N, C-alpha and C positions, 0 to 999 in steps of 0.2 A: 061416287068413285071409290072403288075398293082399294084400300091402302094396306100395305104389308110393312111391318116394322120388326126388326130383330135387334135385340140388345143382349149384352153379357154383363153380369155383375158378380159380386162376391158376397157370401154370407157374412154378416157382421159378427165380430167376436161377441160371445155371450148369447147369441141368438140360437135357440134350440132347433136343430133340424127336424125333430119329431113334431114340431108345431106346424110344419109346412102343409100338411093335409088340411088343417083348419083354415089356413091362410088361402089356400087354393080354392076351397069351397066358397069362401066369401067372395073371392075374385070371380068365380064362375057365375055367381048370381049377378054381380055387378056387370060383368061383360055381356051376359045374355041379354040384360036389359038394354044395353047399348049396341046390340047386334055385332059384338066382337067375338071372334073365335080364335083358337090358337092352342099352343102347347107350351109347357115349361119343363125343361130338362135340368136335372140337378145331379152333380157328381160327388156330393158331400162337402164341397167347398165353393164351387162356382155354379151360376145359373146361366142358361141360355133360354130366352123366351122369344116365341114367335107370336105376334099379334096381327090379326087381319080383321078389317071392318071398314066402316065409313071413315074417311080421312079425319074429320073433326072429332069423331069419337075416339079414334086411336090416339090422337094428340092429347085429348083430355085424360085418357087413362095413363098415358106415358108420363104426363106431367105429375100425376098422383104417384106413380111408381117411383119417380125420381126423388120425391120427398120422403119416401118410406125409409126409416132408419135401420130397418132389418137387413139391408144390404148396402154396399158401397162400391166405389169404383165402377159406376155404370158407364158402359161404352156402347154407343149406338153403332151397330155394324152394318145395317142395310135399311134403306127406305126405298120402296118400289111400289108399283101398281100392277094389278093382275086382273084378268077377266073373270076368274073363278077362285073360290076359296080352296086352299090346299087342305084345310082341316075344317070342313064345312059343318060337321055334325057335333062339334064340341064348343062349349062355352070356354072351358079351360081344363086341361088335364095335365097332371104331374107325372113325369117319368123320372124316377130315381134310378140312375144308371147302375147304382150299386146292387139293385135288386134283381138284375138280369144277368144271365150267363153271358160270357163274352161272345159277341157276334149276334146275339139275339135282340138286343135293344133296338137296333136300327130297323129290323123287320117289324118289331112291335109298334114302332112309331109309324112306319109306312102303312101298317094295317089300319091305322086310325085316319088315314088320309082319304080324300075323295078318290073315286075310281080313276079319274083322269090323271092324277098325280102319283098313284101307287107305284108306277114303273118309270116315273120321270126322273131318272137318276141324274140327268144333266140340269135339273132345275136348281137355281142358285140357293133357294131356301133349303132344299134337301142337302146341298153341298155343305152349307153351314152346319146342319144337323149332323151329317156324317163326320165332319171335322171335329165337332165337339165330342161326339160319342167315341171316336177313335183317338182323341187326344192330340190330333195334329195341330190344333190351334195354339197349343202351348209354345210351339217353336217361335211364334210371333208375339207372345205376351210381353207387354211392358206396362206395368201398372203405374199409376200416378202416385209418387211417394206422398206421404202425409206432409202437408205444408203448414199445419197448424203451429208448429214450433218455430217457424221463421218469423222474425220481426224485421221490418224495413225502417232503417234510421237514416234520415236525411242529413247529409254532411256537406259543408262548403268545400270548394276546391281552390287550387292555387292560382287560377286564372284571374285576370283583371275583371273588375265589375263591368256590367253592360255599359256600352258607350253609345253616344249619339254620333251618327255620321253626317255628312254634308246634306243640307236641306234639298239640294238639287239632284240628289242621287236617285236614279230611276228605279232602283230596287234596293231591298235590304235582305239580310239573311238572319235566320234563326239557327242557333247551334244546338244539336242534340247529341249527347255522348253515346257511343257504342261501348258497352262495358263487359268485363269478365267478372261477374258478381262474386264468385267464391274466392277469387284471388284479390278482389278489391282494386282491380286495375282498369284504367280507361284504355280501350284499344285504339279508338280514333274518335274524331268529332265529325259529324256530318253537317254540312252547311246547306240549309233548306231555304230555297229562294222565297222571298215575300215581296209584296208590292211596296211602293214608296211609303205607304202609311201602315205597313205591316200586314196587308191583306194576303189572301191565299195565292199560291202559284197560278191557279187558273185565272184569278183576277188580274194578276200581273200580265200574263201572256195575252189575255184578251185585250189589253190596252196597247199591245204592239201590233203594227200593221202585219197582215198575213205574210207578206213577202219579206218581212224583216225578222221573223221569229227566230230563225237559226242564228242570224248575226247577233241578235239581242241575247240569246241563250249563251253563246260563247263569250260575248263581252261582259256579261254579268259576273263571270267567274273572277274577274279582276277584283270586284268588290268583296267577294268571299275571301280571297287571299289577303286583301288589305285588312279585313276584319280579323283574320287569324294572326296577322302580325301585331295588330293593335292590342289584342287581349293577351299577348305573350304566350303563343302556342309552344315555344321552345322546340323540343324534338318530337312533339306529338304529331300524329298524322291527321290530315284533314281530307274529308271525302266530299266531292262535289258531283252533282247530277248533271249529265249531259244528254240531250236528245241525241240518239244515234246518228240521225241525219245531219246534225250540226257539224259532225266530223267530215261529212261528205259535201254538203252544200256550201260551206264557207271555205274559200280558197286559203290554203296554208293554215288550216285550223290548228294543227298540232304545234306549229311554230308560234302561233299567237298565244296558245295556252302556256307554252314554255316561257315565253317572254313575260307573261303575267306572273308566273311563279317566281322567276328570278327577280323581277322588279320589286316584289314584295318581300324579298329576303328569305324566301323558302327554297328548298331543293326538290327536284322532281320525286325523289324517293319518299318524300313526306306526303305526296298527293295520291289519292285514290280516285279514279274516275269511275263513277257508277253510271252504267247505261241501262236504261229500262227496256223491258221487252214489250212495253205497251205500244210502241210505235213500230209499224211495219218498215223493215229496212229494204229499200230498193238500192240499186247500184252496189250490190254486196261486195264486189271485188274492190271498189274504192274504199268502202268501209273497212275491209280487211287490211288494206295498206295502211290506213290511219291507225288502226289498232297496233299494227307492227311498229309504227313510228312511236306510239306512246310507250310501248313496252321497251323499245330500244333506248328510249330516253330515261327509263327508270320509273315511269309512272305505272302504278298498279291498276288493274282492271277488276271491277266488280259487276256482276249482273244484279240489278236491283229488281225488286218486285217479282222474284222468280215464282212462277206458277200462276200468274195473273194475265199473261198476254199472249203474243203471237209466236215469239221466236226463242223462248227460253232454252229448249233442248238443242236447237240449232246453234245458238250462241255458245252453249256449254260444250258441245262436241267440237266446234271449230276453233274456239279460242282458249278454252280451259283457263278461266280467270283465276286470280288469286283468291277472290271472295265470291260467294254466292249468298244473296240475301233472300230469305224466305218471305214471301208476301204475307201480309196479315190475314188474307183469306184462308191460308193454310194453318196459320198459327192460332187463330181465334178458337177457343174452346177445344183445342186439340186433345186435351185430357179426357174428353168424353165422346170423341168422334173417331170411330174405327177407320173409315176411308182415309181421313186426313193422316192418321197415325201410320197407316200402311204406306201412303205416298211419301211422307217425310222420312220414314225409316229407309225407304228405297233411295231417296235423295242422299241421305247420310252415308249409306253404303257406297254409293257412286262417288261422292266427293271424297270419302276416305281413301278409296282406291286411287283417286287422281290427286291427292294431297291439296284439296281445295278447302279453304276455311268457310264454314257456314255461319251466317249471322241470322238470328231469328228477329225479325222486326215486328213492331206492333204488339209487343207483349204487354198486356194490361193486367193479367191476373196471376197471382202466385201459383195457382194450379198449372197454368200454361208453362210458366218457367220451370217448375219442378219436373213436369213430364219431359220437356225438351232437354233439360239438363241431364236427366236420367238416360235419355236417348243418346247422349253423347255430344250435344251442342254446348259450347262454352261461351259464346259471345251473343249479347242480347242488346236490343234497342226497343224502347217503348215507354209508355206512361208509368208502368210499374216502377221504373228506375228514375226516369227524368223526362219532363216535357220539354219541347224545344223552347229556348229563350231567345227573344229578339236581341241581336247584337251582343250576345254574351253566352256564357256556359252556365247552365242551371246547377243548383245543388243536386247531388245524386243520392237516392235512397238505396243504401247498401243493405243486403240481407245479413242478419245475425241469427244464429241458431240459439234459441233461448232454452232448449231442452236441457 
C-alpha cells in the first residue's frame, strides 16, 4: 500500500543550513533502499517534507526523523494513501525556496512530479506545498512552547482525607480536580462513578439490569453529592456525569436531581451536569425541556468527551453549554499532530465567540499542556496534574517555572 506523509518542522538553533545538502544526500540513499520518494522544502527556518512509499517503510523513516536533533517542533500534517507516486523519480530532493525567484519555486517543484500530477492543482499534497511556498501556512502556526523549564510539584489540598462510605452502597465515586494551572486554582471537582469495590464505570453499569440503567445512573448522583458534603467541598463546584437519556427516561428526573442536591447541603449553582455525546439522543424535544429545567434551576451544563461521539455539534448549537470538554482523542499528542491542532483551534474560536469555557481533559504530557495553554485554553484535567482518587481529592501537581 502506497502511503503519503507530510510533516513540518523547524531548524534547530546552531544547526548550519549549509549542511542540508549533505543531509539530503544521505537521506536519498536511505530512502531509495526503502523505496521511498519525496521532496524537502526549506525556507531558511522551517521544513516541509513529503514522503511516499510502502506504509511500513514510511513509518520507519519518520520514526528516525523524529529522533533527529537537527530540527524540532515536528508536526504531522497529513497521512493518506494514493494509487501513484506524486514524485516517483526521486529518492529525495531539496528545494531551498530562498534560491528561487518569487513565483518560480512552485513550478520547479511541479516539474519534478509525475506527469499525472503536474497539473493536479487540486491535489491535497500540492495544496500543502503551495501554502508553504506562498507562506499562507503561517497564519495557522502555533508552535509548542518549550516545556523543559516547567517542574510539577505535588501539593496537598484543604479537603478532608479520603473516607469510607457505607458497605452496602451500590457505587462509589472518585474525585478528579479540573485546574487552572498558571493561577493555581481548582475550577471544579469531577465525580467519576465507580463500582462498589472501586471498579470501572463499565463494570458498574454492567451489573445493573438493562431496564434499570437510567434509574441507577440518576440515583447514583446522590452518593456523589454526599461525598462532596463529607469532604468539605465548601463553595467549590462539583461536576457529575449523566447519560443524556436519563433526563428523558426517568420521570421527574430534574426534580429528583434537585432534591439530591438540597438534601446534601449543596446549592444548584455549585453543580455542573456533564452530558456525554457518546449516546444517541432520541426524544430530543423531551431532552431539550429537561435541559431548560436544569438551567432554570441554576445548574450548569457541560458537553463531555466533545469530539468522540454522535451529537457534539448538535448539542453545542442547540444548548450552548457553559463548558465544553475536549475529548482525550483530540488532546493526545496534539503538539505534534496538525489535524488535531486545526480542529481544536477551530473549536477554540467557536467557543470564544459564544463565551463557552473549554476544558481539555486527558492531559498527560507537559507538551500537550504547553500547546493547549498557548492556544488559549486555561482549564485542564488529567494525569499530568492529578489522578482520580476514590472517595477523596488527590494532591495536585502544580507547574512551577524553574527558568
